[in-house]
Backbone of each chain as ProteinMPNN parsed JSONL, in Angstrom:
{"seq_chain_A": "DAKTTQPTSMDCAEGRAANLPCNHSTISGNEYVYWYRQIHSQGPQYIIHGLKNNETNEMASLIITEDRKSSTLILPHATLRDTAVYYCIAFNFGNEKLTFGTGTRLTIIP", "coords_chain_A": {"N_chain_A": [[35.662, 188.393, 111.155], [34.577, 191.01, 108.942], [34.294, 190.619, 105.364], [36.181, 192.322, 102.892], [36.133, 194.171, 99.837], [38.159, 195.147, 97.175], [39.365, 197.06, 94.363], [41.481, 195.464, 91.958], [43.695, 196.752, 90.874], [45.043, 200.083, 90.403], [45.818, 203.217, 88.793], [47.48, 206.353, 89.286], [48.17, 209.747, 88.678], [51.24, 211.349, 89.385], [51.378, 213.71, 92.026], [48.687, 214.169, 92.019], [45.541, 213.558, 93.785], [45.138, 210.386, 95.227], [42.546, 208.093, 95.251], [41.33, 205.487, 96.951], [39.093, 202.92, 96.851], [36.964, 200.918, 99.026], [34.881, 198.228, 99.714], [32.788, 197.107, 102.287], [30.382, 195.658, 103.012], [29.261, 193.949, 104.873], [30.114, 194.667, 107.352], [30.316, 194.761, 110.881], [28.998, 196.414, 113.807], [31.065, 196.843, 115.677], [33.403, 196.652, 114.361], [36.376, 197.943, 113.116], [37.685, 199.931, 110.43], [40.616, 199.373, 108.823], [43.586, 200.497, 107.222], [46.411, 199.398, 105.459], [49.625, 199.492, 103.893], [51.853, 197.981, 101.523], [54.983, 198.218, 100.456], [57.061, 197.172, 97.837], [58.826, 194.237, 98.693], [58.982, 194.848, 101.389], [57.745, 194.862, 104.819], [54.24, 195.091, 105.627], [52.788, 198.333, 106.22], [51.236, 200.286, 108.631], [48.599, 202.57, 108.006], [46.194, 204.071, 108.598], [43.185, 204.177, 110.617], [39.653, 203.761, 111.294], [36.397, 204.11, 112.836], [33.647, 205.168, 112.757], [33.697, 207.874, 112.158], [35.204, 210.247, 109.916], [38.676, 210.219, 109.353], [41.95, 211.69, 109.713], [45.422, 211.774, 109.154], [48.986, 212.279, 109.147], [49.652, 210.86, 106.931], [47.419, 210.133, 105.371], [43.873, 210.406, 104.506], [40.804, 209.119, 105.722], [37.733, 208.253, 104.608], [34.612, 207.316, 105.651], [31.561, 205.927, 104.774], [28.24, 206.896, 105.795], [26.564, 204.729, 106.353], [28.47, 202.889, 106.808], [29.228, 200.941, 105.035], [31.082, 201.193, 103.065], [34.296, 202.601, 102.286], [36.835, 205.141, 101.692], [40.196, 205.548, 101.027], [42.319, 208.275, 101.03], [45.065, 209.613, 99.467], [46.519, 212.577, 99.547], [48.4, 214.008, 97.868], [49.842, 212.342, 95.713], [52.932, 210.577, 95.507], [55.803, 209.099, 93.813], [56.783, 207.32, 95.603], [54.581, 206.323, 96.834], [53.696, 204.208, 95.459], [52.462, 201.023, 95.762], [51.024, 198.083, 97.366], [47.812, 198.312, 98.599], [45.967, 197.605, 101.46], [42.746, 197.063, 102.657], [41.057, 196.474, 105.589], [38.617, 195.025, 107.616], [38.283, 195.021, 110.958], [37.923, 193.466, 114.033], [38.954, 194.382, 116.992], [38.804, 192.918, 119.255], [39.344, 190.35, 118.531], [41.956, 190.428, 117.89], [43.565, 189.685, 115.669], [44.682, 190.256, 112.43], [43.291, 189.821, 109.218], [44.424, 189.612, 106.046], [43.448, 190.648, 102.794], [43.698, 190.578, 99.218], [44.222, 193.106, 98.34], [44.773, 196.408, 96.765], [46.703, 197.198, 94.039], [48.448, 200.006, 93.717], [49.69, 202.19, 91.379], [51.792, 204.856, 90.875], [52.015, 207.248, 88.464], [54.568, 208.899, 86.703]], "CA_chain_A": [[35.797, 189.776, 110.589], [33.864, 191.193, 107.659], [35.102, 190.526, 104.129], [36.279, 193.555, 102.161], [36.365, 194.067, 98.39], [38.902, 196.272, 96.626], [39.814, 196.858, 92.98], [42.791, 194.752, 91.919], [44.775, 197.692, 90.609], [44.7, 201.462, 90.057], [46.873, 204.142, 88.521], [47.234, 207.717, 89.65], [49.257, 210.602, 88.257], [52.024, 211.955, 90.473], [50.909, 215.017, 92.456], [47.211, 214.164, 92.142], [45.022, 212.781, 94.896], [44.791, 208.978, 94.946], [41.369, 207.705, 96.039], [41.281, 204.036, 96.91], [37.817, 202.527, 97.453], [36.846, 199.635, 99.66], [33.539, 197.861, 100.113], [32.721, 196.212, 103.441], [28.949, 195.766, 103.258], [28.849, 193.107, 106.001], [30.836, 195.1, 108.53], [29.5, 194.85, 112.081], [29.088, 197.71, 114.517], [32.25, 196.981, 116.486], [34.553, 196.439, 113.513], [37.052, 199.109, 112.589], [38.251, 199.827, 109.087], [42.053, 199.639, 108.836], [44.329, 200.501, 105.964], [47.843, 199.182, 105.459], [50.209, 199.368, 102.554], [53.085, 197.179, 101.455], [55.894, 198.572, 99.37], [57.737, 195.928, 97.398], [59.881, 193.619, 99.492], [58.973, 195.313, 102.754], [56.592, 194.486, 105.599], [53.125, 196.058, 105.564], [52.89, 199.541, 107.054], [49.979, 200.824, 109.068], [48.358, 203.911, 107.506], [45.131, 204.794, 109.301], [41.997, 203.381, 110.857], [38.491, 204.511, 111.773], [35.204, 203.33, 113.189], [32.477, 205.829, 112.163], [33.981, 209.228, 111.719], [36.328, 210.408, 109.009], [39.938, 210.392, 110.07], [43.058, 212.21, 108.92], [46.724, 211.872, 109.804], [50.02, 212.877, 108.26], [49.834, 210.078, 105.719], [46.237, 209.967, 104.525], [42.532, 210.621, 105.078], [39.893, 207.989, 105.597], [36.335, 208.684, 104.542], [33.732, 206.193, 105.858], [30.18, 206.308, 104.539], [27.399, 206.938, 106.971], [26.107, 203.369, 106.653], [29.696, 202.116, 107.056], [29.37, 199.787, 104.075], [32.251, 201.391, 102.211], [35.224, 203.66, 102.697], [37.808, 205.576, 100.705], [41.47, 206.049, 101.505], [42.774, 209.374, 100.145], [46.429, 210.113, 99.562], [46.214, 213.879, 98.923], [49.321, 214.414, 96.802], [50.613, 211.076, 95.532], [54.292, 210.633, 94.991], [56.225, 207.817, 93.297], [57.011, 206.437, 96.771], [53.296, 205.778, 97.28], [53.428, 202.966, 94.7], [52.434, 199.934, 96.784], [49.745, 197.403, 97.497], [47.068, 198.894, 99.734], [45.03, 196.65, 102.029], [41.617, 197.529, 103.496], [40.711, 195.371, 106.469], [37.613, 195.216, 108.656], [38.96, 194.374, 112.052], [37.345, 193.497, 115.373], [40.175, 194.295, 117.75], [38.693, 191.92, 120.276], [39.953, 189.128, 118.047], [43.391, 190.718, 117.916], [44.341, 189.212, 114.549], [44.328, 190.832, 111.138], [43.254, 188.95, 108.043], [44.667, 190.404, 104.842], [42.982, 190.197, 101.509], [44.676, 190.712, 98.157], [44.57, 194.54, 98.235], [44.802, 197.171, 95.489], [48.033, 197.586, 93.611], [48.44, 201.372, 93.261], [50.858, 202.622, 90.677], [51.818, 206.269, 90.671], [52.601, 207.466, 87.167], [55.268, 210.202, 86.688]], "C_chain_A": [[35.124, 189.819, 109.214], [34.819, 191.125, 106.493], [35.101, 191.941, 103.486], [36.589, 193.261, 100.694], [37.042, 195.327, 97.887], [39.23, 195.999, 95.159], [41.21, 196.252, 93.013], [43.91, 195.749, 91.722], [44.191, 199.037, 90.237], [45.966, 202.201, 89.679], [46.488, 205.528, 88.952], [48.452, 208.547, 89.214], [49.94, 211.224, 89.488], [51.521, 213.393, 90.731], [49.403, 215.114, 92.58], [46.811, 213.395, 93.412], [44.69, 211.347, 94.45], [43.629, 208.606, 95.882], [41.168, 206.203, 95.883], [39.999, 203.57, 97.607], [37.875, 201.141, 98.083], [35.39, 199.397, 100.073], [33.596, 196.848, 101.261], [31.257, 196.193, 103.904], [28.484, 194.928, 104.428], [29.514, 193.48, 107.335], [29.864, 195.196, 109.734], [29.829, 196.103, 112.835], [30.407, 197.886, 115.281], [33.517, 196.719, 115.656], [35.11, 197.761, 112.992], [37.483, 198.852, 111.157], [39.721, 200.273, 109.196], [42.577, 199.63, 107.415], [45.808, 200.296, 106.228], [48.328, 199.242, 104.014], [51.491, 198.591, 102.634], [53.847, 197.571, 100.217], [56.712, 197.319, 99.077], [58.856, 195.524, 98.298], [60.007, 194.16, 100.898], [57.756, 194.762, 103.497], [55.472, 195.504, 105.431], [53.325, 197.186, 106.587], [51.513, 200.038, 107.37], [49.814, 202.25, 108.53], [47.395, 204.661, 108.417], [44.033, 203.807, 109.649], [40.861, 204.249, 111.38], [37.345, 203.607, 112.084], [33.977, 203.918, 112.512], [32.856, 207.119, 111.497], [35.137, 209.216, 110.719], [37.586, 210.716, 109.819], [40.992, 210.931, 109.111], [44.301, 212.129, 109.754], [47.706, 212.36, 108.809], [50.163, 212.086, 106.953], [48.645, 210.155, 104.776], [44.97, 210.443, 105.239], [41.703, 209.402, 104.791], [38.472, 208.509, 105.656], [35.478, 207.39, 104.636], [32.29, 206.65, 105.632], [29.347, 206.202, 105.774], [26.882, 205.546, 107.344], [27.23, 202.42, 106.918], [29.881, 200.952, 106.112], [30.497, 200.0, 103.112], [33.093, 202.544, 102.787], [36.158, 203.988, 101.556], [39.076, 206.068, 101.438], [41.938, 207.124, 100.507], [44.225, 209.724, 100.489], [46.409, 211.471, 98.841], [47.102, 214.298, 97.785], [50.261, 213.24, 96.58], [51.983, 211.353, 94.978], [54.675, 209.225, 94.502], [56.412, 206.837, 94.437], [55.723, 205.849, 97.327], [52.908, 204.538, 96.446], [53.574, 201.794, 95.649], [51.143, 199.176, 96.624], [49.063, 197.868, 98.765], [45.979, 197.876, 100.168], [43.998, 197.346, 102.883], [41.163, 196.318, 104.302], [39.66, 195.813, 107.487], [38.045, 194.391, 109.846], [38.206, 194.598, 113.372], [38.508, 193.326, 116.336], [40.002, 193.364, 118.931], [39.264, 190.578, 119.852], [41.441, 189.223, 117.959], [44.168, 190.06, 116.77], [43.793, 189.742, 113.265], [44.322, 189.767, 110.08], [43.365, 189.818, 106.817], [43.991, 189.796, 103.623], [44.082, 190.387, 100.457], [45.009, 192.165, 97.867], [44.442, 195.115, 96.839], [46.234, 197.541, 95.237], [47.935, 198.982, 93.026], [49.757, 201.716, 92.593], [50.763, 204.12, 90.449], [52.625, 206.543, 89.385], [53.285, 208.842, 87.148], [54.607, 211.167, 85.72]], "O_chain_A": [[35.101, 188.848, 108.457], [35.984, 191.509, 106.593], [34.097, 192.651, 103.553], [37.214, 192.255, 100.358], [36.571, 196.438, 98.132], [39.358, 194.843, 94.754], [42.0, 196.479, 93.93], [44.97, 195.617, 92.333], [43.038, 199.149, 89.821], [47.052, 201.88, 90.16], [45.304, 205.863, 88.988], [49.598, 208.12, 89.357], [49.295, 211.569, 90.478], [51.278, 214.166, 89.805], [48.894, 216.054, 93.19], [47.618, 212.691, 94.02], [44.042, 211.138, 93.424], [43.702, 208.77, 97.099], [40.869, 205.72, 94.791], [39.827, 203.792, 98.806], [38.71, 200.31, 97.73], [34.757, 200.25, 100.696], [34.346, 195.873, 101.216], [30.926, 196.636, 105.004], [27.394, 195.171, 104.944], [29.481, 192.72, 108.302], [28.732, 195.66, 109.592], [30.817, 196.779, 112.544], [30.817, 199.026, 115.503], [34.599, 196.579, 116.225], [34.363, 198.596, 112.482], [37.628, 197.707, 110.73], [40.017, 201.395, 109.605], [42.111, 198.895, 106.545], [46.389, 200.934, 107.106], [47.565, 199.07, 103.064], [52.143, 198.544, 103.677], [53.432, 197.304, 99.089], [57.005, 196.521, 99.967], [59.727, 196.324, 98.639], [61.034, 193.957, 101.546], [56.832, 194.246, 102.868], [55.738, 196.666, 105.123], [53.933, 197.011, 107.642], [50.692, 200.201, 106.467], [50.75, 203.048, 108.582], [47.713, 205.729, 108.94], [43.948, 202.73, 109.059], [41.097, 205.359, 111.858], [37.315, 202.457, 111.646], [33.317, 203.213, 111.748], [32.393, 207.425, 110.399], [35.94, 208.283, 110.69], [37.533, 211.395, 110.844], [40.96, 210.688, 107.905], [44.251, 212.39, 110.956], [47.328, 212.813, 107.728], [50.729, 212.587, 105.982], [48.804, 210.231, 103.558], [44.998, 210.827, 106.409], [41.865, 208.737, 103.768], [38.062, 209.13, 106.637], [35.608, 206.494, 103.803], [31.845, 207.634, 106.222], [29.707, 205.49, 106.712], [26.774, 205.224, 108.527], [26.99, 201.252, 107.225], [30.66, 200.047, 106.411], [30.857, 199.071, 102.388], [32.653, 203.322, 103.634], [36.273, 203.239, 100.586], [39.005, 206.895, 102.347], [41.948, 206.9, 99.297], [44.558, 210.074, 101.622], [46.29, 211.497, 97.616], [46.621, 214.888, 96.818], [51.332, 213.157, 97.182], [52.184, 212.215, 94.123], [53.945, 208.266, 94.753], [56.219, 205.636, 94.253], [55.762, 204.976, 98.194], [51.89, 203.903, 96.721], [54.623, 201.58, 96.256], [50.271, 199.565, 95.847], [49.637, 197.832, 99.854], [45.202, 197.377, 99.354], [44.349, 198.144, 103.751], [40.915, 195.253, 103.737], [39.805, 196.85, 108.134], [38.161, 193.17, 109.74], [37.9, 195.724, 113.765], [39.009, 192.211, 116.484], [40.999, 193.038, 119.576], [39.629, 189.758, 120.695], [42.131, 188.203, 117.953], [45.379, 189.892, 116.911], [42.587, 189.692, 113.022], [45.21, 188.915, 110.026], [42.507, 190.664, 106.566], [43.97, 188.577, 103.451], [45.268, 190.357, 100.787], [46.006, 192.433, 97.196], [44.069, 194.436, 95.882], [46.905, 198.119, 96.091], [47.388, 199.144, 91.935], [50.822, 201.548, 93.187], [49.776, 204.607, 89.897], [53.771, 206.114, 89.256], [52.673, 209.84, 87.527], [55.058, 212.303, 85.578]]}, "seq_chain_B": "DVKVTQSSRYLVKRTGEKVFLECVQDMDHENMFWYRQDPGLGLRLIYFSYDVKMKEKGDIPEGYSVSREKKERFSLILESASTNQTSMYLCASSSVGPYGYTFGSGTRLTVV", "coords_chain_B": {"N_chain_B": [[63.039, 205.331, 117.343], [60.369, 203.168, 117.096], [60.258, 199.608, 116.623], [60.101, 196.433, 114.907], [62.159, 193.76, 114.764], [63.566, 191.453, 112.634], [65.59, 188.632, 112.594], [67.094, 187.722, 110.348], [67.47, 188.759, 106.96], [67.64, 187.367, 104.595], [67.616, 183.861, 104.029], [68.935, 180.64, 103.582], [68.203, 177.299, 103.586], [68.552, 173.738, 104.024], [66.529, 171.03, 102.96], [64.797, 169.282, 105.52], [66.242, 170.37, 107.607], [66.238, 171.903, 110.84], [64.772, 174.953, 111.478], [65.081, 178.215, 112.741], [63.366, 181.207, 113.094], [63.745, 184.392, 114.138], [62.21, 187.002, 116.066], [62.047, 190.225, 117.303], [60.631, 192.732, 119.348], [60.499, 196.166, 120.338], [58.564, 197.587, 121.703], [57.097, 196.928, 123.87], [54.8, 195.443, 123.371], [51.846, 193.46, 123.702], [50.871, 191.539, 121.95], [51.926, 189.269, 119.414], [52.798, 188.187, 116.111], [53.085, 185.781, 113.476], [53.315, 185.725, 109.992], [53.113, 184.299, 106.714], [54.022, 185.063, 103.328], [53.053, 184.625, 100.081], [53.245, 184.672, 96.532], [50.216, 185.541, 94.933], [48.733, 184.442, 96.955], [48.724, 186.121, 99.102], [49.001, 187.477, 102.461], [49.235, 185.172, 105.029], [48.201, 183.982, 108.178], [50.169, 182.35, 110.528], [50.889, 181.668, 113.253], [50.028, 183.114, 116.412], [50.458, 185.16, 119.4], [49.274, 186.092, 122.515], [50.439, 186.675, 124.87], [53.217, 186.152, 127.073], [54.513, 182.888, 126.847], [52.138, 182.004, 125.809], [50.28, 180.8, 123.037], [48.59, 180.729, 119.913], [46.977, 178.986, 117.27], [47.089, 179.982, 113.924], [45.859, 180.449, 110.625], [47.296, 178.647, 109.04], [48.971, 176.588, 110.481], [50.315, 174.191, 110.22], [53.252, 172.245, 110.204], [54.763, 174.079, 111.48], [55.975, 175.549, 114.54], [55.954, 177.595, 117.508], [57.581, 179.863, 119.837], [57.432, 181.655, 122.801], [59.102, 182.958, 125.099], [59.901, 185.26, 126.321], [58.501, 188.548, 126.599], [59.213, 190.314, 124.583], [60.134, 188.783, 122.489], [59.532, 186.569, 119.809], [59.547, 183.508, 118.413], [59.654, 181.623, 115.45], [59.479, 178.295, 114.448], [60.615, 175.912, 112.249], [60.255, 172.661, 112.176], [61.206, 170.582, 110.554], [62.385, 171.463, 107.78], [60.803, 172.033, 104.622], [60.538, 172.106, 101.04], [58.198, 173.399, 100.276], [57.908, 175.29, 102.156], [59.324, 177.414, 101.494], [59.359, 180.844, 101.36], [58.255, 184.266, 102.042], [58.605, 185.429, 105.243], [56.879, 187.136, 107.723], [56.98, 189.073, 110.661], [54.994, 190.478, 113.212], [53.813, 192.952, 115.595], [51.529, 194.044, 118.149], [49.682, 196.298, 120.269], [47.227, 195.802, 122.862], [43.942, 196.525, 121.909], [42.405, 198.99, 119.661], [44.655, 199.446, 117.812], [47.269, 199.884, 115.407], [49.146, 197.293, 113.689], [52.643, 196.682, 113.893], [55.0, 195.844, 111.586], [57.834, 193.701, 110.868], [60.682, 193.741, 108.634], [60.785, 191.405, 107.211], [61.692, 188.029, 106.445], [63.214, 186.338, 103.916], [62.969, 183.141, 103.18], [64.531, 180.406, 101.766], [64.201, 177.09, 100.942], [66.088, 174.406, 100.069]], "CA_chain_B": [[62.018, 204.834, 116.407], [59.921, 201.838, 117.477], [60.423, 198.705, 115.542], [60.127, 194.983, 114.972], [63.39, 193.335, 114.101], [63.679, 190.053, 112.264], [67.033, 188.362, 112.687], [67.72, 187.562, 109.054], [66.723, 189.254, 105.8], [67.617, 186.245, 103.65], [68.083, 182.604, 104.676], [68.855, 179.484, 102.695], [68.33, 176.112, 104.382], [68.368, 172.464, 103.346], [65.356, 170.188, 103.33], [64.986, 168.468, 106.732], [66.867, 171.125, 108.698], [65.381, 172.655, 111.804], [64.999, 176.373, 111.209], [64.576, 179.181, 113.716], [63.23, 182.572, 112.68], [63.616, 185.175, 115.384], [61.582, 188.324, 115.94], [62.149, 190.997, 118.575], [60.011, 194.074, 119.303], [60.917, 197.031, 121.423], [57.471, 198.475, 122.02], [56.361, 196.359, 124.996], [53.505, 194.984, 122.862], [51.392, 192.164, 124.25], [50.565, 190.607, 120.847], [52.92, 189.101, 118.349], [52.241, 187.383, 115.046], [53.884, 185.331, 112.335], [52.651, 185.482, 108.747], [53.918, 184.034, 105.513], [53.457, 185.725, 102.174], [53.387, 183.934, 98.828], [52.595, 185.286, 95.349], [48.893, 185.069, 94.628], [48.022, 183.971, 98.192], [48.683, 187.167, 100.097], [49.56, 187.184, 103.795], [48.475, 184.167, 105.785], [48.61, 183.929, 109.574], [50.674, 181.036, 110.914], [50.695, 181.555, 114.673], [50.123, 184.371, 117.149], [50.611, 185.041, 120.823], [48.739, 187.22, 123.241], [51.188, 186.921, 126.085], [54.364, 185.265, 127.233], [54.234, 181.471, 126.957], [50.861, 181.704, 125.181], [50.294, 180.75, 121.571], [47.364, 180.354, 119.229], [47.169, 178.637, 115.879], [46.477, 180.843, 112.912], [45.181, 179.739, 109.532], [48.141, 177.618, 108.424], [50.025, 176.257, 111.451], [50.926, 172.877, 109.989], [54.683, 172.291, 109.871], [55.393, 175.153, 112.226], [55.721, 175.784, 115.941], [56.414, 178.89, 118.009], [58.03, 179.963, 121.212], [57.485, 183.015, 123.333], [59.607, 182.857, 126.441], [59.955, 186.631, 126.788], [57.479, 189.373, 125.984], [59.677, 190.97, 123.402], [60.695, 187.84, 121.469], [58.607, 185.535, 119.289], [60.295, 182.686, 117.475], [58.944, 180.661, 114.558], [60.305, 177.144, 114.285], [60.264, 174.907, 111.209], [60.875, 171.493, 112.767], [61.878, 169.87, 109.484], [62.05, 172.342, 106.643], [60.47, 171.435, 103.326], [60.622, 173.106, 99.948], [56.948, 174.181, 100.197], [57.979, 176.357, 103.186], [60.0, 178.556, 100.861], [58.403, 181.93, 101.415], [58.592, 185.433, 102.831], [58.019, 185.35, 106.584], [56.728, 188.446, 108.33], [56.594, 189.117, 112.051], [54.323, 191.732, 113.587], [53.375, 193.051, 116.989], [50.522, 195.072, 118.389], [49.227, 196.468, 121.636], [45.828, 195.488, 123.01], [43.082, 197.632, 121.566], [42.306, 199.312, 118.22], [45.894, 200.06, 117.344], [47.83, 199.194, 114.265], [50.242, 196.364, 113.789], [53.952, 197.073, 113.331], [55.618, 194.703, 110.942], [59.221, 193.678, 110.553], [61.01, 193.827, 107.212], [60.567, 190.131, 106.593], [62.803, 187.08, 106.191], [62.942, 185.519, 102.761], [63.507, 181.841, 103.423], [64.572, 179.463, 100.633], [64.537, 175.726, 101.357], [66.572, 173.717, 98.902]], "C_chain_B": [[61.646, 203.372, 116.786], [60.022, 200.861, 116.332], [60.309, 197.238, 115.951], [61.31, 194.499, 114.162], [63.392, 191.831, 113.881], [65.16, 189.745, 112.024], [67.746, 188.277, 111.35], [66.857, 188.141, 107.957], [66.585, 188.133, 104.744], [68.213, 185.029, 104.343], [67.908, 181.465, 103.682], [69.122, 178.243, 103.584], [68.06, 174.862, 103.572], [67.125, 171.75, 103.849], [65.706, 169.319, 104.541], [65.681, 169.211, 107.873], [65.868, 171.693, 109.607], [65.774, 174.157, 111.675], [64.335, 177.247, 112.284], [64.534, 180.562, 113.097], [62.903, 183.389, 113.933], [63.005, 186.551, 115.117], [61.616, 189.0, 117.32], [61.456, 192.364, 118.37], [60.39, 194.852, 120.54], [59.85, 197.954, 121.921], [56.632, 197.989, 123.202], [54.946, 195.918, 124.592], [53.155, 193.631, 123.428], [51.296, 191.103, 123.112], [51.679, 190.487, 119.865], [52.411, 188.052, 117.386], [53.302, 186.931, 114.039], [52.992, 185.08, 111.159], [53.63, 184.951, 107.755], [53.203, 184.666, 104.327], [53.966, 185.046, 100.932], [52.652, 184.609, 97.69], [51.222, 184.688, 95.085], [48.078, 184.642, 95.82], [47.975, 185.019, 99.263], [49.364, 186.77, 101.389], [48.653, 186.195, 104.506], [49.058, 184.017, 107.184], [48.97, 182.508, 109.955], [50.354, 180.799, 112.403], [50.646, 182.989, 115.252], [50.13, 184.104, 118.64], [50.099, 186.29, 121.51], [49.587, 187.597, 124.45], [52.326, 185.923, 126.136], [53.866, 183.838, 127.482], [52.825, 181.096, 126.414], [51.001, 181.694, 123.673], [48.948, 180.27, 121.07], [47.659, 180.007, 117.815], [46.451, 179.666, 115.001], [45.806, 179.996, 111.848], [45.957, 178.58, 108.914], [49.249, 177.183, 109.342], [50.833, 174.945, 111.152], [52.372, 173.008, 109.541], [55.46, 173.315, 110.617], [55.112, 175.016, 113.737], [56.277, 177.138, 116.337], [56.854, 178.823, 119.422], [58.007, 181.391, 121.625], [57.814, 182.915, 124.821], [59.712, 184.206, 127.147], [58.996, 187.476, 126.004], [57.97, 189.937, 124.662], [60.107, 190.064, 122.24], [59.687, 186.751, 121.118], [59.33, 184.76, 118.216], [59.388, 181.759, 116.689], [59.917, 179.533, 114.283], [59.73, 176.241, 113.193], [61.002, 173.638, 111.658], [61.704, 170.684, 111.757], [61.513, 170.58, 108.175], [61.792, 171.572, 105.37], [60.432, 172.522, 102.267], [59.345, 173.942, 99.866], [56.87, 175.233, 101.31], [58.87, 177.487, 102.724], [59.044, 179.707, 100.748], [59.034, 183.146, 102.063], [57.834, 185.331, 104.147], [58.054, 186.715, 107.239], [56.253, 188.336, 109.76], [55.954, 190.465, 112.31], [53.999, 191.74, 115.052], [52.325, 194.154, 117.098], [50.224, 195.154, 119.902], [47.776, 196.052, 121.69], [44.988, 196.718, 122.684], [43.128, 197.963, 120.103], [43.542, 200.049, 117.705], [46.44, 199.252, 116.172], [48.889, 198.17, 114.648], [51.501, 197.061, 113.315], [54.616, 195.8, 112.824], [57.133, 194.842, 110.863], [59.428, 193.719, 109.046], [60.918, 192.506, 106.492], [61.849, 189.337, 106.455], [62.399, 186.254, 104.944], [63.693, 184.212, 102.935], [63.414, 180.989, 102.152], [65.011, 178.112, 101.18], [64.886, 174.932, 100.081], [66.775, 172.216, 99.149]], "O_chain_B": [[62.495, 202.481, 116.791], [59.884, 201.254, 115.173], [60.402, 196.864, 117.12], [61.426, 194.818, 112.979], [63.24, 191.046, 114.817], [65.872, 190.489, 111.351], [68.889, 188.717, 111.232], [65.632, 188.029, 108.012], [65.546, 187.989, 104.101], [69.161, 185.129, 105.122], [66.872, 181.342, 103.029], [70.155, 178.167, 104.25], [67.402, 174.928, 102.533], [66.739, 171.865, 105.013], [66.769, 168.699, 104.586], [65.7, 168.718, 109.0], [64.735, 171.952, 109.2], [66.945, 174.53, 111.757], [63.185, 177.03, 112.667], [65.558, 181.052, 112.62], [61.948, 183.12, 114.662], [63.254, 187.172, 114.083], [61.261, 188.409, 118.339], [61.669, 193.044, 117.367], [60.576, 194.301, 121.625], [60.153, 198.997, 122.501], [55.584, 198.561, 123.503], [54.012, 196.013, 125.387], [54.013, 192.769, 123.616], [51.608, 189.93, 123.317], [52.316, 191.478, 119.51], [51.686, 187.137, 117.776], [54.287, 187.629, 113.797], [52.023, 184.327, 111.259], [54.839, 185.118, 107.912], [51.979, 184.794, 104.304], [55.175, 184.903, 100.744], [51.529, 185.076, 97.879], [51.076, 183.468, 95.019], [46.861, 184.492, 95.719], [47.261, 184.85, 100.252], [50.19, 185.858, 101.422], [47.438, 186.381, 104.565], [50.276, 183.934, 107.349], [48.194, 181.577, 109.74], [49.645, 179.856, 112.757], [51.156, 183.935, 114.651], [49.853, 182.995, 119.095], [50.447, 187.408, 121.132], [49.468, 188.698, 124.987], [52.389, 184.979, 125.349], [52.917, 183.62, 128.234], [52.399, 179.952, 126.572], [51.751, 182.486, 123.102], [48.26, 179.496, 121.735], [48.502, 180.648, 117.187], [45.359, 180.137, 115.317], [45.247, 178.941, 112.148], [45.375, 177.658, 108.344], [50.413, 177.397, 109.003], [51.867, 174.671, 111.76], [52.689, 173.772, 108.629], [56.672, 173.439, 110.438], [54.108, 174.425, 114.134], [57.002, 177.76, 115.56], [56.559, 177.868, 120.14], [58.497, 182.262, 120.906], [56.931, 182.803, 125.671], [59.63, 184.3, 128.371], [58.695, 187.161, 124.853], [57.195, 190.025, 123.709], [60.404, 190.543, 121.146], [59.086, 186.113, 121.983], [59.692, 185.333, 117.189], [58.452, 181.181, 117.241], [61.067, 179.784, 113.92], [58.557, 175.866, 113.205], [62.223, 173.55, 111.535], [62.773, 170.171, 112.087], [60.476, 170.319, 107.566], [62.469, 170.587, 105.072], [60.309, 173.708, 102.575], [59.4, 175.091, 99.426], [55.892, 175.976, 101.401], [59.142, 178.419, 103.482], [58.005, 179.577, 100.102], [60.159, 183.102, 102.56], [56.614, 185.172, 104.179], [59.096, 187.368, 107.31], [55.289, 187.635, 110.067], [56.325, 191.469, 111.703], [53.914, 190.691, 115.69], [52.245, 195.057, 116.266], [50.478, 194.226, 120.67], [47.138, 195.954, 120.642], [45.293, 197.823, 123.135], [43.827, 197.285, 119.349], [43.437, 201.173, 117.213], [46.101, 198.083, 115.988], [49.438, 198.176, 115.75], [51.448, 197.928, 112.442], [54.765, 194.819, 113.552], [57.659, 195.953, 110.801], [58.466, 193.732, 108.277], [60.968, 192.48, 105.263], [62.942, 189.895, 106.361], [61.375, 185.571, 104.941], [64.92, 184.182, 102.845], [62.349, 180.872, 101.547], [66.065, 178.001, 101.807], [64.081, 174.815, 99.157], [67.186, 171.491, 98.243]]}, "name": "protein", "num_of_chains": 2, "seq": "DAKTTQPTSMDCAEGRAANLPCNHSTISGNEYVYWYRQIHSQGPQYIIHGLKNNETNEMASLIITEDRKSSTLILPHATLRDTAVYYCIAFNFGNEKLTFGTGTRLTIIPDVKVTQSSRYLVKRTGEKVFLECVQDMDHENMFWYRQDPGLGLRLIYFSYDVKMKEKGDIPEGYSVSREKKERFSLILESASTNQTSMYLCASSSVGPYGYTFGSGTRLTVV"}
């Protein structure tokens, strides 16, 4: 699976959109981009995934660049409960195993 | 609400004890996984299973074994617990295909 690079930490004001970037310049054509988050002392939680097109669900939006070398997770109206570590993972589901990096620690500021 | 249930939230065991960590999922998922999480090291895959009675080594299998006798249950076994196995253990399951993993809440194991 391709390696991803994320900033170590970010802050965002409550109520604003949180934009979390991820670089995956070596991603291959059959690898999906997955996002998970982990709130303190809990197991990781699936957020969203995509292959080529932008995706949106009730939690977030995922914007993938046309060359697929980077993506951005958008939390449209961040709340204090969105404070967590966010993991971006390039995943070939044929391998069926996720490899987690160190993620981005997002802190929502009141 | 679909879920992955880990039998214990906190566990304290003595060095040399045999330890069983149990994980049960109610989603009829084919795949199940055991990770451990340590500060500064992130989540590391210990073992995983694609099907009943099947198991595959992950990145750090040493000192661990697993058992999957039924589709819904995946057990992690520490044959002889050691202090360096003190960690948060996380179980997950997934269906075949580009679907997300569902994680349990974790078991914080302390070996003294």
